[in-house]
C-alpha positions in Angstrom: 101.9 122.0 120.2 105.4 120.5 120.1 106.4 116.9 119.8 106.7 115.1 123.1 110.2 113.6 122.5 112.5 116.0 120.8 116.1 114.7 120.6 118.1 117.7 119.2 121.3 115.7 119.0 119.7 113.1 116.8 118.1 115.7 114.6 121.4 117.5 114.2 123.1 114.3 113.2 120.4 113.4 110.7 120.5 116.8 109.0 124.3 117.0 108.8 124.6 115.4 105.3 122.0 117.6 103.8 123.5 120.7 105.2 126.9 119.7 103.9 125.5 119.2 100.5 123.9 122.6 100.6 127.2 124.2 101.6 129.1 122.3 98.9 126.6 123.4 96.3 126.8 127.0 97.5 130.6 126.9 97.3 130.5 125.5 93.8 128.1 128.2 92.7 130.2 131.0 94.2 133.3 129.5 92.6 131.6 129.5 89.2 130.4 133.0 89.7 133.9 134.2 90.6 135.5 132.5 87.6 132.9 134.0 85.4 133.5 137.5 86.9 137.3 137.2 86.5 136.9 136.0 82.9 134.6 138.9 82.1 137.0 141.3 83.7 139.9 140.0 81.6 137.8 140.1 78.4 137.9 136.3 77.8 135.3 135.2 75.3 134.0 131.6 75.2 134.9 131.4 71.5 138.5 132.0 72.4 138.7 128.6 74.1 136.9 126.7 71.4 138.8 125.9 68.2 136.6 125.7 65.1 136.5 122.3 63.4 138.0 122.1 59.9 135.6 121.0 57.1 137.6 117.8 56.4 137.8 116.6 59.9 134.1 115.7 60.3 
């Protein structure tokens, strides 16, 4: 049994921010995956980007 007063335009408007958030999250995840894949293909290691601290600097 469906609800008696279904307003599809109002429901679309209310769900729009949540759907935008999902799309933004998906885009960020795809971007990170692409960056990771490119870095792996180029042979970049995480330790290449981090400089070790010298013993006297701590």
